[in-house]
Structure formats: structure tokens, C-alpha cells
C-alpha positions as CSV (number, residue, x, y, z in Angstrom):
1,M,43.7,196.3,-65.7
2,N,44.0,196.5,-61.9
3,R,41.9,194.3,-59.6
4,T,39.0,196.9,-59.8
5,E,38.6,196.8,-63.4
6,L,38.9,193.2,-63.4
7,I,35.9,192.5,-60.6
8,V,33.9,195.3,-63.0
9,A,34.4,193.8,-66.5
10,T,33.6,190.4,-64.9
11,A,30.1,191.9,-63.4
12,V,29.2,193.6,-66.7
13,I,29.8,190.3,-68.4
14,L,28.0,188.3,-65.9
15,F,25.0,190.9,-66.6
16,V,25.1,190.9,-69.9
17,A,24.9,187.1,-69.8
18,F,21.8,187.2,-66.8
19,A,20.2,189.8,-69.7
20,L,20.5,187.8,-72.9
21,G,19.5,184.7,-71.1
22,W,16.0,186.5,-69.7
23,F,15.6,188.1,-72.6
24,A,16.1,184.6,-74.8
25,Y,13.7,182.9,-72.3
26,W,11.3,185.7,-72.6
27,L,11.1,185.5,-76.6
28,L,10.9,181.9,-76.1
29,H,7.9,181.9,-74.2
30,R,6.3,184.4,-76.0
31,F,6.2,182.5,-79.0
32,T,5.2,179.4,-77.6
33,R,2.2,180.7,-75.4
34,V,-0.7,179.1,-75.7
35,T,-3.9,181.3,-75.6
36,G,-7.1,180.6,-74.0
37,G,-8.8,180.1,-77.4
38,D,-6.0,177.5,-78.6
39,M,-6.3,175.8,-75.2
40,S,-10.4,175.7,-75.4
41,E,-9.8,174.0,-79.1
42,I,-7.7,171.5,-77.5
43,D,-9.8,170.4,-75.2
44,R,-12.4,170.0,-77.9
45,L,-10.0,167.8,-79.7
46,A,-9.3,165.9,-77.0
47,Q,-13.0,165.0,-76.0
48,E,-13.3,164.2,-80.0
49,L,-10.4,162.0,-79.6
50,H,-11.8,160.1,-76.8
51,E,-15.0,159.6,-77.9
52,A,-13.9,158.8,-81.1
53,E,-11.7,156.1,-79.3
54,E,-14.9,154.9,-77.4
55,L,-16.5,154.2,-80.5
56,R,-14.1,152.4,-81.8
57,D,-13.6,150.1,-78.7
58,Q,-17.4,149.3,-78.9
59,A,-17.3,148.8,-83.1
60,L,-14.5,146.4,-82.1
61,A,-16.0,144.5,-79.2
62,W,-19.6,144.5,-81.4
63,M,-17.5,142.8,-84.5
64,E,-15.9,140.4,-81.9
65,H,-19.3,139.2,-80.4
66,R,-21.0,139.0,-83.8
67,E,-17.5,136.9,-85.1
68,A,-18.6,134.6,-82.4
69,E,-21.8,134.2,-83.3
70,L,-21.1,133.4,-87.1
71,T,-18.4,131.1,-86.0
72,N,-21.1,129.3,-83.4
73,Q,-23.7,129.3,-86.4
74,L,-21.3,127.7,-89.0
75,S,-19.7,125.2,-86.9
76,Q,-23.6,124.3,-85.9
77,T,-24.4,124.2,-90.0
78,E,-21.5,121.9,-90.4
79,A,-22.5,119.7,-88.1
80,E,-26.2,120.0,-89.9
81,L,-24.5,119.2,-92.8
82,R,-22.4,116.1,-91.9
83,A,-25.5,114.6,-89.9
84,A,-27.4,114.9,-93.4
85,M,-24.4,113.8,-95.3
86,D,-24.7,110.6,-93.0
87,G,-28.0,110.4,-92.8
88,L,-28.3,110.3,-96.8
89,R,-25.3,107.9,-96.8
90,S,-27.1,105.6,-94.7
91,A,-30.7,106.0,-96.8
92,R,-28.5,105.0,-100.1
93,A,-27.2,102.2,-98.5
94,E,-30.7,101.1,-97.4
95,V,-31.9,101.8,-100.9
96,E,-29.3,99.8,-102.3
97,R,-29.7,96.7,-99.8
98,L,-33.4,97.1,-100.8
99,R,-32.5,97.2,-104.5
100,E,-30.7,94.0,-104.1
101,A,-33.5,92.5,-102.5
102,L,-35.6,93.3,-104.8
103,E,-33.9,91.6,-107.4
104,A,-32.9,88.1,-106.0
105,R,-36.4,87.9,-105.5
106,G,-37.8,88.6,-108.7
């Protein structure tokens, strides 16, 4: 094999490799190409996802607000209960003191 044949064989091999690479690239993009209908579907799904995330964020904010309200209400109710129990304890002590005073008189 002389020098000219070697150059031609190398050129043919490089051209065939280039052609195979280009064909593989074309096939790949032919089968993975996104059509206009698919893009509109993807856009619609993205918009629905965005709206769902906003609704979720609103629901979480409402839940946190409601939880804070209920916690505050529970704290107030517990404070009122403690005050009522203290008042009842004082009233019982007063009744017992008055009962002892009545028994001492009579």
C-alpha cells in the first residue's frame, strides 16, 4: 500500500465515521423531538403545577394562622380554668371557715 492509497483509505474511513455520527445525531433528534402540541401540553401542566403550589402555600398559611388562633384560644381557656379553680378553692375555704364559725357559735 503506497502513500496515496493510505491517504484515500484514511479519508474514506473518516468520511464514513462522520456520516455515521451525523446519521446517529439525526436519528436521535428525530425521535426525541418535541412537537408543538406536546409543548402546549407541557406549558399547561407547568401552569397547573404552579397554581397547585400556590394553593398549597395558601392552605399552609391558613393552617398556620388557624393553629395560632387555636393555640391562643386554648391558652386563654386554660388561664380561665385556672382562675375558676382558684376561685372555687377560695370559695370552698371560705365556706369551710364559715361552717366552722357557725359550729363554734351553735
